[in-house]
C-alpha positions as CSV (number, residue, x, y, z in Angstrom):
1,X,117.3,-128.4,-22.7
2,X,114.9,-130.3,-20.5
3,X,111.7,-131.5,-22.2
4,X,108.5,-130.1,-20.7
5,X,105.2,-131.8,-20.3
6,X,102.7,-130.3,-22.9
7,X,100.2,-127.8,-21.7
8,X,97.3,-129.3,-23.5
9,X,98.0,-132.7,-22.0
10,X,97.5,-131.5,-18.4
11,X,94.4,-133.2,-16.9
12,X,92.0,-132.1,-14.2
13,X,93.4,-128.6,-13.5
14,X,91.1,-126.5,-15.6
15,X,91.1,-123.4,-13.3
16,X,94.9,-122.9,-13.3
17,X,95.1,-123.6,-17.0
18,X,92.4,-121.0,-17.7
19,X,94.0,-118.4,-15.4
20,X,97.4,-118.9,-17.1
21,X,95.9,-118.6,-20.6
22,X,94.0,-115.4,-19.6
23,X,97.3,-113.9,-18.3
24,X,99.0,-114.9,-21.5
25,X,96.3,-113.1,-23.5
26,X,96.3,-109.9,-21.4
27,X,99.2,-109.2,-19.0
28,X,97.3,-106.3,-17.4
29,X,95.2,-108.9,-15.6
30,X,98.0,-108.9,-13.1
31,X,99.5,-112.4,-12.7
32,X,98.4,-115.7,-11.3
33,X,98.7,-117.3,-7.8
34,X,98.2,-121.0,-7.5
35,X,97.8,-122.5,-4.0
36,X,97.2,-126.1,-3.4
37,X,98.3,-129.6,-2.5
38,X,101.8,-130.8,-3.3
39,X,102.1,-132.9,-6.5
40,X,99.1,-131.5,-8.3
41,X,100.9,-130.1,-11.3
42,X,101.2,-126.4,-10.4
43,X,104.8,-126.0,-11.5
44,X,104.2,-128.3,-14.5
45,X,101.4,-126.0,-15.7
46,X,103.6,-122.9,-15.4
47,X,106.6,-124.5,-17.2
48,X,104.2,-125.9,-19.9
49,X,102.9,-122.4,-20.5
50,X,106.4,-121.2,-21.2
51,X,106.7,-123.7,-24.0
52,X,103.3,-122.8,-25.4
53,X,103.7,-119.0,-25.7
54,X,104.4,-117.5,-29.1
55,X,107.8,-116.0,-29.7
56,X,108.3,-112.2,-29.3
57,X,110.3,-109.6,-31.2
58,X,113.2,-108.0,-29.3
59,X,115.9,-105.5,-30.1
60,X,119.2,-107.1,-30.9
61,X,121.8,-106.4,-28.2
62,X,119.3,-104.9,-25.7
63,X,119.8,-106.3,-22.2
64,X,116.1,-105.8,-21.4
65,X,114.6,-107.4,-24.5
66,X,112.8,-104.2,-25.6
67,X,110.0,-104.4,-28.2
68,X,111.4,-102.7,-31.4
69,X,108.0,-101.2,-32.1
70,X,107.8,-99.6,-28.7
71,X,111.2,-99.4,-26.8
72,X,111.0,-98.6,-23.1
73,X,111.7,-95.0,-22.3
74,X,113.9,-96.0,-19.4
75,X,116.1,-98.3,-21.6
76,X,119.5,-96.7,-22.1
77,X,120.3,-99.0,-25.0
78,X,117.2,-98.1,-27.1
79,X,116.4,-94.6,-26.0
80,X,116.4,-92.0,-28.8
81,X,116.6,-94.6,-31.5
82,X,113.9,-95.0,-34.2
83,X,112.3,-98.4,-35.0
84,X,113.9,-98.3,-38.4
85,X,117.4,-98.1,-36.8
86,X,116.8,-101.0,-34.5
87,X,117.6,-104.6,-35.5
88,X,115.2,-107.2,-34.2
89,X,115.0,-110.9,-33.8
90,X,112.5,-113.4,-32.4
91,X,113.1,-115.1,-29.0
92,X,111.0,-117.3,-26.7
93,X,109.0,-115.3,-24.0
94,X,111.1,-115.5,-20.8
95,X,109.8,-117.4,-17.8
96,X,112.3,-116.6,-15.1
97,X,112.5,-118.5,-11.8
98,X,113.0,-116.5,-8.7
99,X,114.6,-118.9,-6.2
100,X,113.7,-118.5,-2.5
101,X,117.4,-118.1,-1.5
102,X,118.2,-115.5,-4.1
103,X,120.2,-112.5,-3.0
104,X,119.0,-109.0,-3.6
105,X,121.9,-108.4,-6.0
106,X,120.9,-111.4,-8.1
107,X,117.3,-110.2,-8.2
108,X,117.8,-106.5,-9.0
109,X,121.2,-106.5,-10.6
110,X,124.6,-105.2,-9.4
111,X,128.0,-103.9,-10.4
112,X,129.7,-106.2,-13.0
113,X,132.7,-107.1,-10.9
114,X,134.6,-108.7,-13.8
115,X,134.5,-105.6,-15.9
116,X,135.2,-103.4,-12.9
117,X,138.4,-105.4,-12.1
118,X,139.7,-106.0,-15.6
119,X,138.7,-102.8,-17.4
120,X,138.2,-100.4,-14.5
121,X,134.7,-99.4,-15.6
122,X,131.5,-99.3,-13.6
123,X,129.0,-101.4,-15.6
124,X,125.7,-102.8,-14.6
125,X,125.1,-106.6,-14.5
126,X,121.3,-107.0,-15.0
127,X,119.5,-109.3,-12.6
128,X,116.4,-111.6,-12.7
129,X,114.0,-108.6,-12.9
130,X,115.7,-107.5,-16.2
131,X,115.6,-111.0,-17.6
132,X,111.8,-111.3,-16.8
133,X,110.9,-108.0,-18.6
134,X,108.0,-108.7,-21.1
135,X,107.7,-112.2,-19.8
136,X,106.9,-114.1,-16.6
137,X,108.5,-114.1,-13.2
138,X,107.9,-117.4,-11.5
139,X,108.1,-117.9,-7.7
140,X,107.7,-121.4,-6.4
141,X,106.7,-121.5,-2.7
142,X,105.8,-117.7,-2.9
143,X,104.5,-117.8,0.7
144,X,108.1,-118.5,1.9
145,X,109.7,-115.6,0.1
146,X,111.7,-113.3,2.3
147,X,110.1,-110.0,3.4
148,X,112.8,-107.8,1.8
149,X,112.3,-109.5,-1.6
150,X,108.5,-109.1,-1.2
151,X,108.9,-105.4,-0.6
152,X,111.2,-105.1,-3.6
153,X,108.8,-107.0,-5.9
154,X,105.9,-104.8,-4.8
155,X,107.8,-101.6,-5.7
156,X,108.7,-102.9,-9.2
157,X,105.3,-104.5,-9.9
158,X,103.7,-101.1,-9.1
159,X,106.0,-99.0,-11.3
160,X,107.1,-101.4,-14.1
161,X,110.7,-100.2,-13.5
162,X,113.6,-101.4,-11.4
163,X,115.7,-98.7,-9.8
164,X,119.2,-99.7,-8.6
165,X,121.3,-97.2,-6.6
166,X,124.4,-98.9,-5.1
167,X,128.2,-99.1,-5.4
168,X,128.3,-95.8,-7.3
169,X,125.7,-97.0,-9.8
170,X,122.4,-95.3,-10.5
171,X,120.4,-97.4,-13.0
172,X,116.7,-97.3,-14.0
173,X,115.5,-100.0,-16.4
174,X,112.1,-101.5,-17.5
175,X,110.8,-104.5,-15.6
176,X,107.3,-105.3,-16.6
177,X,106.4,-108.9,-16.1
178,X,103.5,-111.2,-15.2
179,X,104.0,-112.5,-11.7
180,X,103.2,-116.2,-11.3
181,X,103.4,-117.8,-7.8
182,X,102.7,-121.2,-6.5
183,X,102.6,-122.5,-2.9
184,X,101.2,-124.8,-0.3
185,X,98.8,-123.1,2.2
186,X,100.0,-125.5,4.9
187,X,103.4,-123.8,4.9
188,X,102.1,-120.4,5.6
189,X,100.0,-117.5,4.1
190,X,101.1,-114.9,1.7
191,X,101.6,-111.4,2.8
192,X,98.4,-109.4,2.1
193,X,100.3,-106.7,0.1
194,X,101.8,-109.3,-2.3
195,X,98.5,-111.3,-2.4
196,X,96.7,-108.2,-3.6
197,X,99.2,-107.8,-6.5
198,X,98.1,-111.1,-8.1
199,X,95.2,-110.6,-10.5
200,X,94.0,-114.2,-10.3
201,X,94.2,-116.7,-7.4
202,X,93.4,-120.3,-8.1
203,X,93.0,-123.3,-5.9
204,X,94.6,-126.5,-7.1
205,X,93.3,-129.7,-5.5
206,X,94.1,-133.3,-5.9
207,X,91.6,-134.9,-8.2
208,X,88.9,-136.8,-6.3
209,X,87.3,-138.8,-9.1
210,X,88.8,-142.1,-10.1
211,X,88.9,-141.7,-14.0
212,X,90.8,-138.3,-13.7
213,X,93.4,-139.8,-11.3
214,X,93.9,-142.7,-13.6
215,X,94.3,-140.5,-16.7
216,X,96.8,-138.2,-14.8
217,X,99.0,-141.2,-13.9
218,X,98.7,-142.7,-17.4
219,X,99.8,-139.5,-19.2
220,X,102.6,-138.7,-16.7
221,X,103.9,-142.2,-17.0
222,X,103.8,-142.1,-20.8
223,X,105.7,-138.8,-20.8
224,X,108.4,-140.1,-18.5
225,X,108.9,-143.3,-20.6
226,X,109.2,-141.5,-23.9
227,X,109.0,-137.7,-23.7
228,X,109.7,-137.0,-27.3
229,X,106.9,-139.3,-28.6
230,X,104.5,-137.9,-26.0
231,X,105.3,-134.3,-26.9
232,X,104.9,-135.1,-30.6
233,X,101.5,-136.7,-29.9
234,X,100.2,-133.4,-28.3
235,X,102.0,-131.0,-30.6
236,X,98.9,-130.4,-32.7
237,X,96.8,-129.5,-29.6
238,X,99.5,-127.1,-28.3
239,X,99.8,-125.5,-31.7
240,X,96.1,-124.9,-31.7
241,X,96.2,-123.2,-28.3
242,X,99.2,-121.1,-29.4
243,X,97.1,-119.8,-32.4
244,X,94.2,-119.1,-30.1
245,X,96.4,-117.0,-27.8
246,X,97.8,-115.0,-30.8
247,X,94.3,-114.4,-32.2
248,X,93.0,-113.4,-28.7
249,X,95.8,-110.8,-28.3
250,X,94.8,-109.2,-31.6
251,X,91.1,-109.2,-30.6
252,X,91.2,-108.3,-27.0
253,X,91.3,-104.5,-27.4
254,X,88.2,-104.6,-29.6
255,X,86.1,-106.7,-27.2
256,X,83.2,-104.6,-25.9
257,X,82.2,-104.4,-22.2
258,X,78.5,-103.4,-22.0
259,X,77.3,-101.2,-19.2
260,X,75.1,-104.0,-17.9
261,X,78.2,-106.2,-17.5
262,X,80.1,-103.4,-15.6
263,X,77.1,-103.0,-13.4
264,X,77.0,-106.8,-12.7
265,X,80.7,-106.8,-11.8
266,X,80.3,-103.8,-9.5
267,X,77.3,-105.3,-7.7
268,X,79.0,-108.6,-7.3
269,X,82.1,-106.9,-5.7
270,X,79.9,-104.7,-3.5
271,X,77.9,-107.7,-2.3
272,X,81.1,-109.5,-1.4
273,X,82.6,-106.4,0.3
274,X,85.9,-106.5,-1.6
275,X,88.3,-103.7,-0.6
276,X,89.1,-101.0,-3.2
277,X,88.2,-101.2,-6.9
278,X,91.0,-103.6,-8.0
279,X,88.5,-106.5,-7.8
280,X,86.2,-104.9,-10.4
281,X,89.1,-104.0,-12.7
282,X,90.6,-107.4,-12.6
283,X,87.2,-109.1,-13.0
284,X,86.5,-107.0,-16.1
285,X,90.0,-107.5,-17.6
286,X,89.9,-111.2,-17.0
287,X,86.4,-111.6,-18.5
288,X,87.4,-109.5,-21.5
289,X,90.5,-111.7,-22.1
290,X,88.4,-114.8,-21.8
291,X,85.9,-113.4,-24.3
292,X,88.7,-112.7,-26.7
293,X,90.1,-116.1,-26.2
294,X,86.8,-117.7,-27.0
295,X,86.2,-115.5,-30.0
296,X,83.3,-113.5,-28.5
297,X,82.7,-109.8,-29.5
298,X,81.5,-108.7,-26.1
299,X,81.8,-109.6,-22.4
300,X,78.7,-111.2,-20.9
301,X,77.5,-112.9,-17.7
302,X,79.0,-116.3,-18.8
303,X,82.5,-114.8,-18.8
304,X,82.0,-113.1,-15.4
305,X,80.8,-116.3,-13.8
306,X,83.8,-118.2,-15.0
307,X,86.5,-115.8,-13.9
308,X,84.9,-114.4,-10.7
309,X,86.2,-117.1,-8.3
310,X,89.8,-116.6,-9.5
311,X,89.5,-112.8,-9.6
312,X,87.8,-112.3,-6.2
313,X,88.5,-115.1,-3.8
314,X,91.7,-113.6,-2.5
315,X,90.2,-110.1,-2.1
316,X,87.5,-110.9,0.5
317,X,87.7,-109.7,4.1
318,X,87.6,-112.2,6.8
319,X,84.0,-112.6,8.2
320,X,84.0,-114.0,11.8
321,X,80.2,-114.7,11.4
322,X,80.7,-116.7,8.2
323,X,82.9,-119.8,8.4
324,X,82.5,-120.6,4.7
325,X,85.7,-120.5,2.6
326,X,86.3,-117.7,0.2
327,X,85.5,-119.8,-2.8
328,X,82.1,-120.8,-1.4
329,X,81.3,-117.2,-0.6
330,X,82.0,-116.1,-4.2
331,X,80.0,-119.0,-5.6
332,X,77.1,-118.2,-3.3
333,X,77.2,-114.5,-4.3
334,X,77.3,-115.5,-8.0
335,X,74.2,-117.7,-7.5
336,X,72.3,-114.9,-5.7
337,X,73.3,-112.2,-8.1
338,X,72.6,-114.0,-11.3
339,X,69.4,-115.6,-10.0
340,X,68.0,-112.1,-9.3
């Protein structure tokens, strides 16, 4: 197994690290999109998160890794079985890569040809969506994904289930995952429908200050020369982050969202002219997850300010009279709103 750069050792990319931690605390935030320059550590951060996440309980033998405490209603393996009857074990949270050239069969699943030929039975071979259930589905260069796969992902992301009807098969199985995408804006924009499905959108830039650049190179070089020693050096910090994620997951449902905070979120979205109410919902969920992560009992303005750019920058309408970028517009709205 390839050794992965430690999450806590990543330098100068605070926004993407925070967005990934928020998604790890509360999957209902809706995933993370990271757009930016090549070679800025986007993929490194995603793969480092996979190593950081606490293990999860799954039902032994279940092809969809159901939670023994709450098996999915659409899972044929676990349906109608009580928790006491289900054997469980702990496994790493899946982080599944969706390659750009993947066929639809590989993504959604298809007929198991080997069993069909050798045993004469029609059996389902689960695809990438099944493997990603309860975990993360990672798309590198998400803006280059083929349209038919984008449409498929939109359907599954909306319903939390994958429906396969082909070759005489009719299968429905759970497929709830956190979507994580990375890309370079120079290679094309993301389709608006898929863009809207990401809860948080972060901009990853090449560090412009000399000390940060030097530290990035120093750490990367140390990792490549002796990865085991480098990982061991940062293990304590990664363990600390893992414990914070677990504590935040336990705490997040009890974090209060005062009416004043809801009003601030709504006013901010109205001032920016975001379409629909998904902006407010994501803003509140992300702020609540951040509050839980930081050990706060309720959501306040400080949490809204930190997550607003990530939650809202990709939801703004184009304004021909305002040439400022979306990040600048959000920051300007924050300054105006919280100065009032």
